[in-house]
PyMOL Python script that loads the backbone (N, CA, C, O; Angstrom):
from pymol import cmd

cmd.read_pdbstr("""\
ATOM      1  N   MET A   1     105.095 151.693 183.780  1.00  0.00           N
ATOM      2  CA  MET A   1     105.511 150.356 184.216  1.00  0.00           C
ATOM      3  C   MET A   1     106.474 150.668 185.508  1.00  0.00           C
ATOM      4  O   MET A   1     107.348 151.534 185.539  1.00  0.00           O
ATOM      5  N   VAL A   2     106.149 149.845 186.476  1.00  0.00           N
ATOM      6  CA  VAL A   2     106.946 149.905 187.641  1.00  0.00           C
ATOM      7  C   VAL A   2     107.341 148.433 187.983  1.00  0.00           C
ATOM      8  O   VAL A   2     106.462 147.606 188.226  1.00  0.00           O
ATOM      9  N   LYS A   3     108.695 148.102 188.002  1.00  0.00           N
ATOM     10  CA  LYS A   3     109.247 146.833 188.215  1.00  0.00           C
ATOM     11  C   LYS A   3     110.204 146.878 189.378  1.00  0.00           C
ATOM     12  O   LYS A   3     110.978 147.830 189.466  1.00  0.00           O
ATOM     13  N   THR A   4     110.206 145.914 190.280  1.00  0.00           N
ATOM     14  CA  THR A   4     111.079 145.863 191.398  1.00  0.00           C
ATOM     15  C   THR A   4     111.985 144.657 191.122  1.00  0.00           C
ATOM     16  O   THR A   4     111.536 143.528 190.925  1.00  0.00           O
ATOM     17  N   ILE A   5     113.297 144.969 191.120  1.00  0.00           N
ATOM     18  CA  ILE A   5     114.356 143.819 190.980  1.00  0.00           C
ATOM     19  C   ILE A   5     115.218 143.924 192.056  1.00  0.00           C
ATOM     20  O   ILE A   5     115.783 144.991 192.300  1.00  0.00           O
ATOM     21  N   THR A   6     115.399 142.807 192.808  1.00  0.00           N
ATOM     22  CA  THR A   6     116.266 142.710 193.908  1.00  0.00           C
ATOM     23  C   THR A   6     117.569 141.968 193.396  1.00  0.00           C
ATOM     24  O   THR A   6     117.466 140.898 192.796  1.00  0.00           O
ATOM     25  N   LEU A   7     118.708 142.517 193.629  1.00  0.00           N
ATOM     26  CA  LEU A   7     120.019 141.849 193.391  1.00  0.00           C
ATOM     27  C   LEU A   7     120.673 141.730 194.663  1.00  0.00           C
ATOM     28  O   LEU A   7     120.582 142.570 195.559  1.00  0.00           O
ATOM     29  N   HIS A   8     121.402 140.558 194.726  1.00  0.00           N
ATOM     30  CA  HIS A   8     122.310 140.279 195.845  1.00  0.00           C
ATOM     31  C   HIS A   8     123.710 140.244 195.370  1.00  0.00           C
ATOM     32  O   HIS A   8     124.014 139.398 194.529  1.00  0.00           O
ATOM     33  N   LEU A   9     124.612 141.088 195.827  1.00  0.00           N
ATOM     34  CA  LEU A   9     125.923 141.106 195.194  1.00  0.00           C
ATOM     35  C   LEU A   9     127.015 141.465 196.204  1.00  0.00           C
ATOM     36  O   LEU A   9     126.700 141.961 197.285  1.00  0.00           O
ATOM     37  N   ASP A  10     128.181 141.247 195.908  1.00  0.00           N
ATOM     38  CA  ASP A  10     129.445 141.736 196.707  1.00  0.00           C
ATOM     39  C   ASP A  10     129.932 142.941 196.012  1.00  0.00           C
ATOM     40  O   ASP A  10     130.242 142.834 194.826  1.00  0.00           O
ATOM     41  N   MET A  11     130.035 144.061 196.603  1.00  0.00           N
ATOM     42  CA  MET A  11     130.611 145.188 195.918  1.00  0.00           C
ATOM     43  C   MET A  11     131.997 145.177 195.815  1.00  0.00           C
ATOM     44  O   MET A  11     132.679 144.993 196.823  1.00  0.00           O
ATOM     45  N   PRO A  12     132.569 145.377 194.568  1.00  0.00           N
ATOM     46  CA  PRO A  12     134.012 145.245 194.401  1.00  0.00           C
ATOM     47  C   PRO A  12     134.659 146.477 194.820  1.00  0.00           C
ATOM     48  O   PRO A  12     133.965 147.482 194.976  1.00  0.00           O
ATOM     49  N   ASP A  13     136.065 146.513 195.043  1.00  0.00           N
ATOM     50  CA  ASP A  13     136.776 147.560 195.534  1.00  0.00           C
ATOM     51  C   ASP A  13     136.632 148.828 194.818  1.00  0.00           C
ATOM     52  O   ASP A  13     136.765 149.891 195.425  1.00  0.00           O
ATOM     53  N   ASP A  14     136.346 148.783 193.451  1.00  0.00           N
ATOM     54  CA  ASP A  14     136.222 150.083 192.788  1.00  0.00           C
ATOM     55  C   ASP A  14     134.835 150.710 192.909  1.00  0.00           C
ATOM     56  O   ASP A  14     134.625 151.756 192.296  1.00  0.00           O
ATOM     57  N   ARG A  15     133.853 150.149 193.661  1.00  0.00           N
ATOM     58  CA  ARG A  15     132.621 150.565 193.891  1.00  0.00           C
ATOM     59  C   ARG A  15     131.710 150.801 192.613  1.00  0.00           C
ATOM     60  O   ARG A  15     130.708 151.512 192.687  1.00  0.00           O
ATOM     61  N   MET A  16     132.099 150.177 191.443  1.00  0.00           N
ATOM     62  CA  MET A  16     131.378 150.269 190.221  1.00  0.00           C
ATOM     63  C   MET A  16     130.340 149.171 190.033  1.00  0.00           C
ATOM     64  O   MET A  16     130.631 147.976 190.073  1.00  0.00           O
ATOM     65  N   LEU A  17     129.142 149.632 189.829  1.00  0.00           N
ATOM     66  CA  LEU A  17     128.010 148.719 189.740  1.00  0.00           C
ATOM     67  C   LEU A  17     127.602 148.677 188.311  1.00  0.00           C
ATOM     68  O   LEU A  17     127.426 149.733 187.704  1.00  0.00           O
ATOM     69  N   HIS A  18     127.435 147.490 187.719  1.00  0.00           N
ATOM     70  CA  HIS A  18     127.048 147.296 186.375  1.00  0.00           C
ATOM     71  C   HIS A  18     125.805 146.305 186.342  1.00  0.00           C
ATOM     72  O   HIS A  18     125.911 145.157 186.771  1.00  0.00           O
ATOM     73  N   ILE A  19     124.649 146.792 185.823  1.00  0.00           N
ATOM     74  CA  ILE A  19     123.493 146.125 186.003  1.00  0.00           C
ATOM     75  C   ILE A  19     122.918 145.714 184.455  1.00  0.00           C
ATOM     76  O   ILE A  19     122.851 146.553 183.557  1.00  0.00           O
ATOM     77  N   SER A  20     122.597 144.587 184.316  1.00  0.00           N
ATOM     78  CA  SER A  20     121.956 144.044 183.144  1.00  0.00           C
ATOM     79  C   SER A  20     120.482 143.910 183.576  1.00  0.00           C
ATOM     80  O   SER A  20     120.119 143.253 184.551  1.00  0.00           O
ATOM     81  N   LEU A  21     119.616 144.645 182.696  1.00  0.00           N
ATOM     82  CA  LEU A  21     118.177 144.482 182.981  1.00  0.00           C
ATOM     83  C   LEU A  21     117.485 143.498 182.250  1.00  0.00           C
ATOM     84  O   LEU A  21     117.918 143.240 181.127  1.00  0.00           O
ATOM     85  N   PRO A  22     116.424 142.855 182.697  1.00  0.00           N
ATOM     86  CA  PRO A  22     115.683 141.905 181.848  1.00  0.00           C
ATOM     87  C   PRO A  22     115.158 142.507 180.594  1.00  0.00           C
ATOM     88  O   PRO A  22     114.990 143.720 180.477  1.00  0.00           O
ATOM     89  N   PRO A  23     114.886 141.588 179.602  1.00  0.00           N
ATOM     90  CA  PRO A  23     114.412 142.077 178.243  1.00  0.00           C
ATOM     91  C   PRO A  23     113.057 142.743 178.354  1.00  0.00           C
ATOM     92  O   PRO A  23     112.700 143.529 177.476  1.00  0.00           O
ATOM     93  N   ASP A  24     112.287 142.466 179.393  1.00  0.00           N
ATOM     94  CA  ASP A  24     110.978 143.230 179.406  1.00  0.00           C
ATOM     95  C   ASP A  24     111.011 144.603 179.820  1.00  0.00           C
ATOM     96  O   ASP A  24     109.982 145.279 179.811  1.00  0.00           O
ATOM     97  N   VAL A  25     112.202 145.098 180.209  1.00  0.00           N
ATOM     98  CA  VAL A  25     112.298 146.520 180.484  1.00  0.00           C
ATOM     99  C   VAL A  25     112.494 147.379 179.243  1.00  0.00           C
ATOM    100  O   VAL A  25     113.440 147.239 178.468  1.00  0.00           O
ATOM    101  N   PRO A  26     111.473 148.327 179.113  1.00  0.00           N
ATOM    102  CA  PRO A  26     111.414 149.078 177.809  1.00  0.00           C
ATOM    103  C   PRO A  26     112.676 149.924 177.532  1.00  0.00           C
ATOM    104  O   PRO A  26     113.328 150.398 178.462  1.00  0.00           O
ATOM    105  N   GLU A  27     112.993 150.095 176.289  1.00  0.00           N
ATOM    106  CA  GLU A  27     114.094 151.175 176.003  1.00  0.00           C
ATOM    107  C   GLU A  27     113.598 152.523 176.121  1.00  0.00           C
ATOM    108  O   GLU A  27     112.385 152.723 176.060  1.00  0.00           O
ATOM    109  N   GLY A  28     114.422 153.475 176.284  1.00  0.00           N
ATOM    110  CA  GLY A  28     114.036 154.882 176.355  1.00  0.00           C
ATOM    111  C   GLY A  28     114.222 155.342 177.799  1.00  0.00           C
ATOM    112  O   GLY A  28     114.863 154.652 178.592  1.00  0.00           O
ATOM    113  N   PRO A  29     113.702 156.424 178.121  1.00  0.00           N
ATOM    114  CA  PRO A  29     113.874 157.172 179.481  1.00  0.00           C
ATOM    115  C   PRO A  29     113.259 156.238 180.569  1.00  0.00           C
ATOM    116  O   PRO A  29     112.152 155.720 180.420  1.00  0.00           O
ATOM    117  N   LEU A  30     113.978 156.067 181.587  1.00  0.00           N
ATOM    118  CA  LEU A  30     113.627 155.290 182.723  1.00  0.00           C
ATOM    119  C   LEU A  30     114.002 156.055 184.052  1.00  0.00           C
ATOM    120  O   LEU A  30     115.019 156.744 184.131  1.00  0.00           O
ATOM    121  N   GLU A  31     113.203 155.904 184.983  1.00  0.00           N
ATOM    122  CA  GLU A  31     113.649 156.381 186.415  1.00  0.00           C
ATOM    123  C   GLU A  31     114.114 155.075 187.115  1.00  0.00           C
ATOM    124  O   GLU A  31     113.389 154.081 187.143  1.00  0.00           O
ATOM    125  N   VAL A  32     115.323 155.108 187.667  1.00  0.00           N
ATOM    126  CA  VAL A  32     115.944 153.935 188.361  1.00  0.00           C
ATOM    127  C   VAL A  32     116.105 154.429 189.810  1.00  0.00           C
ATOM    128  O   VAL A  32     116.639 155.522 190.000  1.00  0.00           O
ATOM    129  N   VAL A  33     115.682 153.697 190.820  1.00  0.00           N
ATOM    130  CA  VAL A  33     115.881 154.059 192.159  1.00  0.00           C
ATOM    131  C   VAL A  33     116.740 152.980 192.852  1.00  0.00           C
ATOM    132  O   VAL A  33     116.482 151.776 192.836  1.00  0.00           O
ATOM    133  N   LEU A  34     117.795 153.561 193.464  1.00  0.00           N
ATOM    134  CA  LEU A  34     118.799 152.581 194.092  1.00  0.00           C
ATOM    135  C   LEU A  34     118.736 152.710 195.502  1.00  0.00           C
ATOM    136  O   LEU A  34     118.949 153.806 196.022  1.00  0.00           O
ATOM    137  N   VAL A  35     118.448 151.642 196.218  1.00  0.00           N
ATOM    138  CA  VAL A  35     118.445 151.520 197.693  1.00  0.00           C
ATOM    139  C   VAL A  35     119.637 150.687 198.135  1.00  0.00           C
ATOM    140  O   VAL A  35     119.833 149.531 197.761  1.00  0.00           O
ATOM    141  N   ILE A  36     120.411 151.370 198.957  1.00  0.00           N
ATOM    142  CA  ILE A  36     121.634 150.773 199.496  1.00  0.00           C
ATOM    143  C   ILE A  36     121.353 150.312 200.886  1.00  0.00           C
ATOM    144  O   ILE A  36     120.926 151.069 201.758  1.00  0.00           O
ATOM    145  N   ALA A  37     121.638 148.877 201.087  1.00  0.00           N
ATOM    146  CA  ALA A  37     121.344 148.368 202.321  1.00  0.00           C
ATOM    147  C   ALA A  37     122.386 147.293 202.657  1.00  0.00           C
ATOM    148  O   ALA A  37     122.737 146.534 201.753  1.00  0.00           O
ATOM    149  N   SER A  38     122.903 147.170 203.874  1.00  0.00           N
ATOM    150  CA  SER A  38     123.895 146.075 204.275  1.00  0.00           C
ATOM    151  C   SER A  38     123.062 144.877 204.033  1.00  0.00           C
ATOM    152  O   SER A  38     121.836 144.941 203.942  1.00  0.00           O
ATOM    153  N   ASP A  39     123.773 143.737 203.924  1.00  0.00           N
ATOM    154  CA  ASP A  39     123.238 142.372 203.701  1.00  0.00           C
ATOM    155  C   ASP A  39     122.194 141.970 204.859  1.00  0.00           C
ATOM    156  O   ASP A  39     122.534 141.580 205.976  1.00  0.00           O
ATOM    157  N   ILE A  40     120.850 142.128 204.408  1.00  0.00           N
ATOM    158  CA  ILE A  40     119.898 141.936 205.499  1.00  0.00           C
ATOM    159  C   ILE A  40     119.861 140.458 205.920  1.00  0.00           C
ATOM    160  O   ILE A  40     119.262 140.151 206.951  1.00  0.00           O
ATOM    161  N   SER A  41     120.458 139.553 205.189  1.00  0.00           N
ATOM    162  CA  SER A  41     120.384 138.183 205.596  1.00  0.00           C
ATOM    163  C   SER A  41     121.193 137.967 206.737  1.00  0.00           C
ATOM    164  O   SER A  41     120.968 136.982 207.440  1.00  0.00           O
ATOM    165  N   ARG A  42     122.179 138.822 207.039  1.00  0.00           N
ATOM    166  CA  ARG A  42     123.053 138.678 208.207  1.00  0.00           C
ATOM    167  C   ARG A  42     122.601 139.532 209.480  1.00  0.00           C
ATOM    168  O   ARG A  42     123.241 139.507 210.532  1.00  0.00           O
ATOM    169  N   GLN A  43     121.445 140.287 209.294  1.00  0.00           N
ATOM    170  CA  GLN A  43     120.921 141.153 210.388  1.00  0.00           C
ATOM    171  C   GLN A  43     119.887 140.225 211.035  1.00  0.00           C
ATOM    172  O   GLN A  43     119.143 139.483 210.393  1.00  0.00           O
ATOM    173  N   PRO A  44     119.914 140.345 212.432  1.00  0.00           N
ATOM    174  CA  PRO A  44     118.928 139.604 213.309  1.00  0.00           C
ATOM    175  C   PRO A  44     117.501 139.977 212.865  1.00  0.00           C
ATOM    176  O   PRO A  44     117.192 141.123 212.541  1.00  0.00           O
ATOM    177  N   ILE A  45     116.641 138.917 212.872  1.00  0.00           N
ATOM    178  CA  ILE A  45     115.247 139.181 212.645  1.00  0.00           C
ATOM    179  C   ILE A  45     114.558 139.430 213.883  1.00  0.00           C
ATOM    180  O   ILE A  45     114.691 138.644 214.821  1.00  0.00           O
ATOM    181  N   PRO A  46     113.713 140.623 213.982  1.00  0.00           N
ATOM    182  CA  PRO A  46     113.099 140.756 215.161  1.00  0.00           C
ATOM    183  C   PRO A  46     112.100 139.742 215.620  1.00  0.00           C
ATOM    184  O   PRO A  46     111.447 139.145 214.764  1.00  0.00           O
ATOM    185  N   ASP A  47     111.925 139.500 216.843  1.00  0.00           N
ATOM    186  CA  ASP A  47     110.995 138.444 217.291  1.00  0.00           C
ATOM    187  C   ASP A  47     109.621 138.946 217.181  1.00  0.00           C
ATOM    188  O   ASP A  47     109.207 139.856 217.900  1.00  0.00           O
ATOM    189  N   LEU A  48     108.874 138.330 216.242  1.00  0.00           N
ATOM    190  CA  LEU A  48     107.496 138.826 215.935  1.00  0.00           C
ATOM    191  C   LEU A  48     106.500 137.915 216.474  1.00  0.00           C
ATOM    192  O   LEU A  48     105.318 138.256 216.416  1.00  0.00           O
ATOM    193  N   VAL A  49     106.830 136.781 216.999  1.00  0.00           N
ATOM    194  CA  VAL A  49     106.008 135.762 217.569  1.00  0.00           C
ATOM    195  C   VAL A  49     105.158 136.345 218.754  1.00  0.00           C
ATOM    196  O   VAL A  49     105.662 136.854 219.755  1.00  0.00           O
ATOM    197  N   ASN A  50     103.922 136.223 218.545  1.00  0.00           N
ATOM    198  CA  ASN A  50     102.929 136.741 219.553  1.00  0.00           C
ATOM    199  C   ASN A  50     102.928 138.242 219.618  1.00  0.00           C
ATOM    200  O   ASN A  50     102.167 138.723 220.457  1.00  0.00           O
ATOM    201  N   ARG A  51     103.620 139.050 218.907  1.00  0.00           N
ATOM    202  CA  ARG A  51     103.563 140.409 219.010  1.00  0.00           C
ATOM    203  C   ARG A  51     102.147 141.051 218.747  1.00  0.00           C
ATOM    204  O   ARG A  51     101.747 142.060 219.329  1.00  0.00           O
ATOM    205  N   TRP A  52     101.437 140.342 217.798  1.00  0.00           N
ATOM    206  CA  TRP A  52     100.136 140.730 217.365  1.00  0.00           C
ATOM    207  C   TRP A  52      99.085 140.815 218.563  1.00  0.00           C
ATOM    208  O   TRP A  52      98.154 141.620 218.561  1.00  0.00           O
ATOM    209  N   GLN A  53      99.338 139.886 219.600  1.00  0.00           N
ATOM    210  CA  GLN A  53      98.407 139.754 220.670  1.00  0.00           C
ATOM    211  C   GLN A  53      98.160 141.032 221.535  1.00  0.00           C
ATOM    212  O   GLN A  53      97.109 141.194 222.154  1.00  0.00           O
ATOM    213  N   SER A  54      99.138 141.885 221.542  1.00  0.00           N
ATOM    214  CA  SER A  54      98.939 143.129 222.401  1.00  0.00           C
ATOM    215  C   SER A  54      97.895 144.163 221.748  1.00  0.00           C
ATOM    216  O   SER A  54      97.501 145.166 222.341  1.00  0.00           O
ATOM    217  N   TYR A  55      97.497 143.794 220.452  1.00  0.00           N
ATOM    218  CA  TYR A  55      96.520 144.677 219.815  1.00  0.00           C
ATOM    219  C   TYR A  55      95.180 144.158 219.852  1.00  0.00           C
ATOM    220  O   TYR A  55      94.266 144.764 219.292  1.00  0.00           O
ATOM    221  N   PHE A  56      94.982 143.003 220.516  1.00  0.00           N
ATOM    222  CA  PHE A  56      93.557 142.384 220.613  1.00  0.00           C
ATOM    223  C   PHE A  56      93.263 142.029 222.062  1.00  0.00           C
ATOM    224  O   PHE A  56      94.177 141.900 222.876  1.00  0.00           O
ATOM    225  N   PRO A  57      91.988 141.874 222.378  1.00  0.00           N
ATOM    226  CA  PRO A  57      91.595 141.352 223.592  1.00  0.00           C
ATOM    227  C   PRO A  57      92.256 140.138 224.073  1.00  0.00           C
ATOM    228  O   PRO A  57      92.511 139.248 223.262  1.00  0.00           O
ATOM    229  N   PRO A  58      92.570 140.005 225.360  1.00  0.00           N
ATOM    230  CA  PRO A  58      93.222 138.654 225.809  1.00  0.00           C
ATOM    231  C   PRO A  58      92.474 137.409 225.339  1.00  0.00           C
ATOM    232  O   PRO A  58      93.084 136.362 225.118  1.00  0.00           O
ATOM    233  N   ASP A  59      91.119 137.523 225.182  1.00  0.00           N
ATOM    234  CA  ASP A  59      90.427 136.244 224.829  1.00  0.00           C
ATOM    235  C   ASP A  59      90.289 135.965 223.350  1.00  0.00           C
ATOM    236  O   ASP A  59      89.613 135.026 222.930  1.00  0.00           O
ATOM    237  N   PHE A  60      90.969 136.836 222.544  1.00  0.00           N
ATOM    238  CA  PHE A  60      90.871 136.777 221.029  1.00  0.00           C
ATOM    239  C   PHE A  60      91.380 135.459 220.536  1.00  0.00           C
ATOM    240  O   PHE A  60      92.469 135.053 220.942  1.00  0.00           O
ATOM    241  N   ASP A  61      90.746 134.840 219.784  1.00  0.00           N
ATOM    242  CA  ASP A  61      91.226 133.519 219.252  1.00  0.00           C
ATOM    243  C   ASP A  61      91.453 133.829 217.647  1.00  0.00           C
ATOM    244  O   ASP A  61      90.516 133.988 216.864  1.00  0.00           O
ATOM    245  N   LEU A  62      92.681 133.883 217.326  1.00  0.00           N
ATOM    246  CA  LEU A  62      93.042 134.269 215.926  1.00  0.00           C
ATOM    247  C   LEU A  62      92.550 133.108 214.955  1.00  0.00           C
ATOM    248  O   LEU A  62      91.974 133.354 213.895  1.00  0.00           O
ATOM    249  N   ASP A  63      92.817 131.859 215.394  1.00  0.00           N
ATOM    250  CA  ASP A  63      92.414 130.808 214.466  1.00  0.00           C
ATOM    251  C   ASP A  63      90.955 130.686 214.236  1.00  0.00           C
ATOM    252  O   ASP A  63      90.542 130.377 213.119  1.00  0.00           O
ATOM    253  N   SER A  64      90.136 130.913 215.242  1.00  0.00           N
ATOM    254  CA  SER A  64      88.652 130.791 214.982  1.00  0.00           C
ATOM    255  C   SER A  64      88.162 132.078 214.050  1.00  0.00           C
ATOM    256  O   SER A  64      87.263 131.991 213.213  1.00  0.00           O
ATOM    257  N   SER A  65      88.880 133.234 214.329  1.00  0.00           N
ATOM    258  CA  SER A  65      88.509 134.389 213.558  1.00  0.00           C
ATOM    259  C   SER A  65      88.862 134.163 212.076  1.00  0.00           C
ATOM    260  O   SER A  65      88.062 134.507 211.206  1.00  0.00           O
ATOM    261  N   LEU A  66      90.045 133.591 211.769  1.00  0.00           N
ATOM    262  CA  LEU A  66      90.424 133.263 210.424  1.00  0.00           C
ATOM    263  C   LEU A  66      89.510 132.269 209.836  1.00  0.00           C
ATOM    264  O   LEU A  66      89.177 132.402 208.658  1.00  0.00           O
ATOM    265  N   GLN A  67      89.055 131.245 210.573  1.00  0.00           N
ATOM    266  CA  GLN A  67      88.023 130.265 210.051  1.00  0.00           C
ATOM    267  C   GLN A  67      86.748 130.990 209.669  1.00  0.00           C
ATOM    268  O   GLN A  67      86.138 130.726 208.634  1.00  0.00           O
ATOM    269  N   GLU A  68      86.379 131.885 210.516  1.00  0.00           N
ATOM    270  CA  GLU A  68      85.101 132.571 210.223  1.00  0.00           C
ATOM    271  C   GLU A  68      85.161 133.395 209.122  1.00  0.00           C
ATOM    272  O   GLU A  68      84.185 133.486 208.378  1.00  0.00           O
ATOM    273  N   ILE A  69      86.332 134.101 208.890  1.00  0.00           N
ATOM    274  CA  ILE A  69      86.397 134.880 207.713  1.00  0.00           C
ATOM    275  C   ILE A  69      86.523 134.059 206.381  1.00  0.00           C
ATOM    276  O   ILE A  69      86.041 134.428 205.310  1.00  0.00           O
ATOM    277  N   ARG A  70      87.191 132.963 206.568  1.00  0.00           N
ATOM    278  CA  ARG A  70      87.336 131.978 205.348  1.00  0.00           C
ATOM    279  C   ARG A  70      85.875 131.503 204.972  1.00  0.00           C
ATOM    280  O   ARG A  70      85.505 131.434 203.800  1.00  0.00           O
ATOM    281  N   HIS A  71      85.111 131.198 205.992  1.00  0.00           N
ATOM    282  CA  HIS A  71      83.762 130.651 205.793  1.00  0.00           C
ATOM    283  C   HIS A  71      82.799 131.774 205.143  1.00  0.00           C
ATOM    284  O   HIS A  71      81.977 131.457 204.283  1.00  0.00           O
ATOM    285  N   GLU A  72      82.929 132.984 205.558  1.00  0.00           N
ATOM    286  CA  GLU A  72      82.162 134.069 204.964  1.00  0.00           C
ATOM    287  C   GLU A  72      82.619 134.264 203.477  1.00  0.00           C
ATOM    288  O   GLU A  72      81.788 134.485 202.596  1.00  0.00           O
ATOM    289  N   TRP A  73      83.954 134.176 203.220  1.00  0.00           N
ATOM    290  CA  TRP A  73      84.351 134.325 201.820  1.00  0.00           C
ATOM    291  C   TRP A  73      83.850 133.104 200.998  1.00  0.00           C
ATOM    292  O   TRP A  73      83.333 133.297 199.897  1.00  0.00           O
ATOM    293  N   GLU A  74      83.984 131.916 201.479  1.00  0.00           N
ATOM    294  CA  GLU A  74      83.483 130.802 200.722  1.00  0.00           C
ATOM    295  C   GLU A  74      81.966 130.839 200.375  1.00  0.00           C
ATOM    296  O   GLU A  74      81.504 130.386 199.327  1.00  0.00           O
ATOM    297  N   LYS A  75      81.223 131.438 201.383  1.00  0.00           N
ATOM    298  CA  LYS A  75      79.747 131.614 201.194  1.00  0.00           C
ATOM    299  C   LYS A  75      79.608 132.619 200.085  1.00  0.00           C
ATOM    300  O   LYS A  75      78.801 132.403 199.181  1.00  0.00           O
ATOM    301  N   GLU A  76      80.327 133.672 200.101  1.00  0.00           N
ATOM    302  CA  GLU A  76      80.223 134.735 198.922  1.00  0.00           C
ATOM    303  C   GLU A  76      80.479 134.132 197.686  1.00  0.00           C
ATOM    304  O   GLU A  76      79.728 134.338 196.733  1.00  0.00           O
ATOM    305  N   TRP A  77      81.559 133.338 197.595  1.00  0.00           N
ATOM    306  CA  TRP A  77      81.984 132.788 196.304  1.00  0.00           C
ATOM    307  C   TRP A  77      80.948 131.798 195.721  1.00  0.00           C
ATOM    308  O   TRP A  77      80.732 131.739 194.510  1.00  0.00           O
ATOM    309  N   LEU A  78      80.324 131.032 196.621  1.00  0.00           N
ATOM    310  CA  LEU A  78      79.350 130.172 196.244  1.00  0.00           C
ATOM    311  C   LEU A  78      78.034 130.854 195.750  1.00  0.00           C
ATOM    312  O   LEU A  78      77.374 130.346 194.843  1.00  0.00           O
ATOM    313  N   GLU A  79      77.682 131.970 196.343  1.00  0.00           N
ATOM    314  CA  GLU A  79      76.548 132.665 195.932  1.00  0.00           C
ATOM    315  C   GLU A  79      76.700 133.414 194.671  1.00  0.00           C
ATOM    316  O   GLU A  79      75.709 133.734 194.016  1.00  0.00           O
ATOM    317  N   ASP A  80      77.963 133.722 194.284  1.00  0.00           N
ATOM    318  CA  ASP A  80      78.331 134.391 192.946  1.00  0.00           C
ATOM    319  C   ASP A  80      78.183 133.367 191.784  1.00  0.00           C
ATOM    320  O   ASP A  80      77.988 133.756 190.632  1.00  0.00           O
ATOM    321  N   GLU A  81      78.281 132.033 192.112  1.00  0.00           N
ATOM    322  CA  GLU A  81      78.351 131.043 191.043  1.00  0.00           C
ATOM    323  C   GLU A  81      76.951 130.941 190.453  1.00  0.00           C
ATOM    324  O   GLU A  81      76.729 130.166 189.522  1.00  0.00           O
TER     325      GLU A  81
END
""", "prot")
cmd.dss("prot")
cmd.show_as("cartoon", "prot")
cmd.util.cbc("prot")
cmd.orient("prot")
């Protein structure tokens, strides 16, 4: 079983961390991985708008490509029924 739990907390002065795990976490030996990161909600979010465009030809139309993919999927779903 692998379960990811994200906790947001303010670290106390004594730097002691006490964690209560959900009841679906099994008893017995576990491996717990702790990742320490500053509060990411305060970090600036990189500008991702239009960044994808540099990976495609200049005349690439993302909306029409997604519509085409959706149409193909819908056609496959209807064939499976």
